[in-house]
MDTraj code that builds the backbone (N, CA, C; nanometers):
import mdtraj as md
import numpy as np

residues = "MET ALA GLY ILE ILE ASP THR ILE LYS LEU ALA GLY THR LEU VAL LEU ALA ILE PRO ALA ALA LEU ALA GLY ILE ASP MET LEU THR ASN GLY GLN THR ALA ILE GLY ALA THR LEU ILE GLY LEU ALA ILE GLY LEU VAL VAL ILE GLN HIS TRP LEU THR MET PRO THR ASP ILE PRO GLU LEU LEU ALA LYS ARG VAL VAL GLY THR VAL ALA GLU GLU PRO GLU SER GLU PRO ASP ASP ASP ARG".split()
xyz = np.array([
    [0.1884, 0.2330, -1.5017],
    [0.3224, 0.1820, -1.5213],
    [0.4077, 0.2274, -1.4039],
    [0.4662, 0.1332, -1.3369],
    [0.5469, 0.1645, -1.2196],
    [0.6870, 0.2043, -1.2626],
    [0.7356, 0.3097, -1.1993],
    [0.8699, 0.3550, -1.2278],
    [0.9701, 0.2919, -1.1329],
    [1.0943, 0.3306, -1.1497],
    [1.2008, 0.2751, -1.0667],
    [1.1839, 0.3164, -0.9210],
    [1.1351, 0.4377, -0.8967],
    [1.1157, 0.4845, -0.7588],
    [1.0077, 0.4012, -0.6899],
    [0.9000, 0.3717, -0.7605],
    [0.7929, 0.2889, -0.7038],
    [0.8427, 0.1485, -0.6728],
    [0.9273, 0.0953, -0.7583],
    [0.9828, -0.0380, -0.7367],
    [1.0732, -0.0403, -0.6144],
    [1.1539, 0.0634, -0.5971],
    [1.2419, 0.0719, -0.4801],
    [1.1603, 0.0868, -0.3523],
    [1.0536, 0.1646, -0.3580],
    [0.9667, 0.1791, -0.2405],
    [0.9023, 0.0466, -0.2031],
    [0.8562, -0.0280, -0.3027],
    [0.7957, -0.1582, -0.2762],
    [0.8979, -0.2553, -0.2174],
    [1.0196, -0.2540, -0.2703],
    [1.1232, -0.3429, -0.2180],
    [1.1550, -0.3083, -0.0726],
    [1.1601, -0.1804, -0.0405],
    [1.1843, -0.1394, 0.0977],
    [1.0732, -0.1836, 0.1913],
    [0.9514, -0.1773, 0.1442],
    [0.8379, -0.2226, 0.2252],
    [0.8417, -0.3740, 0.2439],
    [0.8762, -0.4455, 0.1372],
    [0.8818, -0.5910, 0.1466],
    [0.9932, -0.6388, 0.2388],
    [1.1006, -0.5598, 0.2515],
    [1.2082, -0.5950, 0.3448],
    [1.1536, -0.6025, 0.4870],
    [1.0567, -0.5193, 0.5186],
    [0.9961, -0.5218, 0.6520],
    [0.8790, -0.6195, 0.6612],
    [0.8035, -0.6346, 0.5536],
    [0.6813, -0.7150, 0.5595],
    [0.7081, -0.8652, 0.5517],
    [0.8038, -0.9071, 0.4728],
    [0.8276, -1.0503, 0.4554],
    [0.8723, -1.1186, 0.5847],
    [0.9686, -1.0622, 0.6602],
    [1.0043, -1.1299, 0.7865],
    [0.8879, -1.1376, 0.8856],
    [0.8042, -1.0341, 0.8887],
    [0.6882, -1.0383, 0.9780],
    [0.5904, -1.1466, 0.9348],
    [0.5691, -1.1598, 0.8044],
    [0.4783, -1.2633, 0.7550],
    [0.5341, -1.4031, 0.7812],
    [0.6634, -1.4206, 0.7617],
    [0.7241, -1.5517, 0.7876],
    [0.7182, -1.5874, 0.9361],
    [0.7411, -1.4893, 1.0216],
    [0.7287, -1.5143, 1.1656],
    [0.5841, -1.5479, 1.2012],
    [0.4896, -1.4811, 1.1382],
    [0.3482, -1.5108, 1.1615],
    [0.3111, -1.6515, 1.1184],
    [0.3632, -1.6938, 1.0038],
    [0.3360, -1.8300, 0.9565],
    [0.3962, -1.9322, 1.0527],
    [0.5176, -1.9039, 1.1003],
    [0.5818, -1.9949, 1.1953],
    [0.5011, -2.0046, 1.3245],
    [0.4509, -1.8925, 1.3714],
    [0.3715, -1.8939, 1.4948],
    [0.2376, -1.9648, 1.4749],
    [0.1800, -1.9502, 1.3546],
    [0.0553, -2.0217, 1.3263],
    [0.0763, -2.1727, 1.3301],
    [0.1878, -2.2178, 1.2763],
    [0.2137, -2.3619, 1.2751],
    [0.2501, -2.4151, 1.4132],
    [0.2972, -2.3270, 1.5023],
    [0.3335, -2.3699, 1.6376],
    [0.2184, -2.3549, 1.7365],
    [0.1025, -2.3139, 1.6905],
    [-0.0138, -2.3075, 1.7779],
    [-0.0432, -2.1714, 1.8370],
    [0.0355, -2.0723, 1.8082],
    [0.0095, -1.9369, 1.8584],
    [-0.0677, -1.8597, 1.7514],
    [-0.1946, -1.8922, 1.7419],
    [-0.2740, -1.8413, 1.6300],
    [-0.2997, -1.6915, 1.6375],
    [-0.3223, -1.6379, 1.7546],
    [-0.3539, -1.4950, 1.7658],
    [-0.2353, -1.4088, 1.7235],
    [-0.1182, -1.4394, 1.7741],
    [0.0009, -1.3602, 1.7394],
    [0.0379, -1.3820, 1.5930],
    [0.0279, -1.5060, 1.5460],
    [0.0605, -1.5352, 1.4071],
    [-0.0314, -1.4638, 1.3095],
    [-0.1606, -1.4677, 1.3361],
    [-0.2563, -1.3993, 1.2486],
    [-0.2358, -1.2486, 1.2524],
    [-0.2009, -1.1967, 1.3697],
    [-0.1751, -1.0528, 1.3815],
    [-0.0538, -1.0120, 1.2993],
    [0.0529, -1.0894, 1.3057],
    [0.1732, -1.0573, 1.2280],
    [0.1467, -1.0651, 1.0776],
    [0.0727, -1.1644, 1.0350],
    [0.0400, -1.1760, 0.8926],
    [-0.0483, -1.0589, 0.8488],
    [-0.1444, -1.0234, 0.9305],
    [-0.2300, -0.9086, 0.8994],
    [-0.1519, -0.7786, 0.8930],
    [-0.0574, -0.7606, 0.9845],
    [0.0253, -0.6400, 0.9818],
    [0.1138, -0.6353, 0.8576],
    [0.1668, -0.7498, 0.8169],
    [0.2504, -0.7537, 0.6969],
    [0.1687, -0.7184, 0.5724],
    [0.0501, -0.7754, 0.5624],
    [-0.0367, -0.7441, 0.4482],
    [-0.0783, -0.5972, 0.4523],
    [-0.1135, -0.5494, 0.5698],
    [-0.1525, -0.4089, 0.5843],
    [-0.0403, -0.3128, 0.5489],
    [0.0814, -0.3484, 0.5830],
    [0.1958, -0.2626, 0.5517],
    [0.2119, -0.2454, 0.4014],
    [0.1999, -0.3535, 0.3276],
    [0.2144, -0.3456, 0.1816],
    [0.0979, -0.2692, 0.1199],
    [-0.0240, -0.2956, 0.1680],
    [-0.1415, -0.2287, 0.1118],
    [-0.1372, -0.0785, 0.1410],
    [-0.1030, -0.0434, 0.2620],
    [-0.0974, 0.0989, 0.2980],
    [0.0115, 0.1702, 0.2199],
    [0.1265, 0.1064, 0.2034],
    [0.2342, 0.1692, 0.1268],
    [0.1919, 0.1912, -0.0175],
    [0.1123, 0.1008, -0.0711],
    [0.0704, 0.1119, -0.2110],
    [-0.0341, 0.2226, -0.2308],
    [-0.1266, 0.2378, -0.1373],
    [-0.2387, 0.3294, -0.1564],
    [-0.2247, 0.4638, -0.0872],
    [-0.1402, 0.4736, 0.0138],
    [-0.1297, 0.5962, 0.0918],
    [-0.0368, 0.6961, 0.0233],
    [-0.0804, 0.8194, 0.0158],
    [0.0035, 0.9254, -0.0390],
    [0.0667, 1.0012, 0.0771],
    [0.1978, 0.9979, 0.0830],
    [0.2715, 1.0662, 0.1888],
    [0.3036, 1.2084, 0.1442],
    [0.3302, 1.2978, 0.2382],
    [0.3677, 1.4340, 0.1991],
    [0.4943, 1.4386, 0.1133],
    [0.5819, 1.3413, 0.1293],
    [0.7021, 1.3399, 0.0461],
    [0.6729, 1.2942, -0.0965],
    [0.5565, 1.2343, -0.1216],
    [0.5197, 1.1886, -0.2552],
    [0.4566, 1.2987, -0.3401],
    [0.4161, 1.4074, -0.2789],
    [0.3456, 1.5135, -0.3518],
    [0.4316, 1.5756, -0.4613],
    [0.5603, 1.6095, -0.4375],
    [0.6400, 1.6633, -0.5489],
    [0.6526, 1.5653, -0.6655],
    [0.6636, 1.4370, -0.6369],
    [0.6722, 1.3375, -0.7430],
    [0.5429, 1.3323, -0.8238],
    [0.4289, 1.3379, -0.7554],
    [0.3006, 1.3366, -0.8261],
    [0.2832, 1.4609, -0.9125],
    [0.3247, 1.5756, -0.8597],
    [0.3158, 1.6989, -0.9383],
    [0.4073, 1.6935, -1.0602],
    [0.5267, 1.6381, -1.0429],
    [0.6197, 1.6278, -1.1558],
    [0.5636, 1.5361, -1.2636],
    [0.5011, 1.4264, -1.2258],
    [0.4407, 1.3367, -1.3235],
    [0.3283, 1.4060, -1.3995],
    [0.2502, 1.4869, -1.3276],
    [0.1393, 1.5570, -1.3920],
    [0.1911, 1.6629, -1.4892],
    [0.2964, 1.7361, -1.4504],
    [0.3531, 1.8393, -1.5373],
    [0.4147, 1.7760, -1.6609],
    [0.4901, 1.6688, -1.6424],
    [0.5519, 1.6020, -1.7566],
    [0.4448, 1.5482, -1.8500],
    [0.3353, 1.5003, -1.7964],
    [0.2277, 1.4484, -1.8797],
    [0.1624, 1.5562, -1.9639],
    [0.1533, 1.6778, -1.9124],
    [0.0907, 1.7842, -1.9898],
    [0.1880, 1.8497, -2.0857],
    [0.3142, 1.8568, -2.0494],
    [0.4129, 1.9216, -2.1354],
    [0.4549, 1.8302, -2.2495],
    [0.4725, 1.7041, -2.2222],
    [0.5258, 1.6103, -2.3212],
    [0.4151, 1.5307, -2.3892],
    [0.3130, 1.5988, -2.4346],
    [0.2074, 1.5297, -2.5067],
    [0.2578, 1.4912, -2.6452],
    [0.2075, 1.3812, -2.6963],
    [0.2480, 1.3379, -2.8285],
    [0.1842, 1.4276, -2.9340],
    [0.2614, 1.4682, -3.0332],
    [0.2053, 1.5552, -3.1375],
    [0.1079, 1.4780, -3.2265],
    [0.0135, 1.5519, -3.2786],
    [-0.0814, 1.4908, -3.3702],
    [-0.0114, 1.4641, -3.5022],
    [-0.0444, 1.3522, -3.5639],
    [0.0203, 1.3192, -3.6906],
    [-0.0369, 1.4088, -3.8002],
    [0.0522, 1.4632, -3.8813],
    [0.0106, 1.5516, -3.9898],
    [0.0129, 1.4721, -4.1211],
    [-0.0868, 1.4923, -4.2055],
    [-0.0880, 1.4203, -4.3337],
    [0.0226, 1.4716, -4.4255],
    [0.0761, 1.3816, -4.5067],
    [0.1786, 1.4210, -4.6029],
    [0.1134, 1.4904, -4.7221],
    [0.1565, 1.6130, -4.7510],
    [0.1046, 1.6874, -4.8644],
    [0.2016, 1.6856, -4.9817],
    [0.3071, 1.6035, -4.9744],
    [0.4120, 1.6028, -5.0774],
    [0.3734, 1.5164, -5.1971],
    [0.2651, 1.4493, -5.1984],
    [0.2306, 1.3597, -5.3092],
    [0.1851, 1.4326, -5.4269],
])
top = md.Topology()
chain = top.add_chain()
for i, resn in enumerate(residues, 1):
    res = top.add_residue(resn, chain, resSeq=i)
    for name in ("N", "CA", "C"):
        top.add_atom(name, md.element.get_by_symbol(name[0]), res)
traj = md.Trajectory(xyz[None], top)
């Protein structure tokens, strides 16, 4: 489940990747296939790397998620003995 921080990171990456991909598509249609394919590949690579790469600034966030997951475990349901 993606959080708000992950969504903001993806939006920031797409701000850079979409114009490069659009320029690549335009160059492909104008006959500059090498530059166009390179720009499209770089745009795709930027999104993929941002999604899979763990940066040093992401480590505190990952640790916080792990701590919250262990501390905030759901309690086991107890049977009602009041009957």
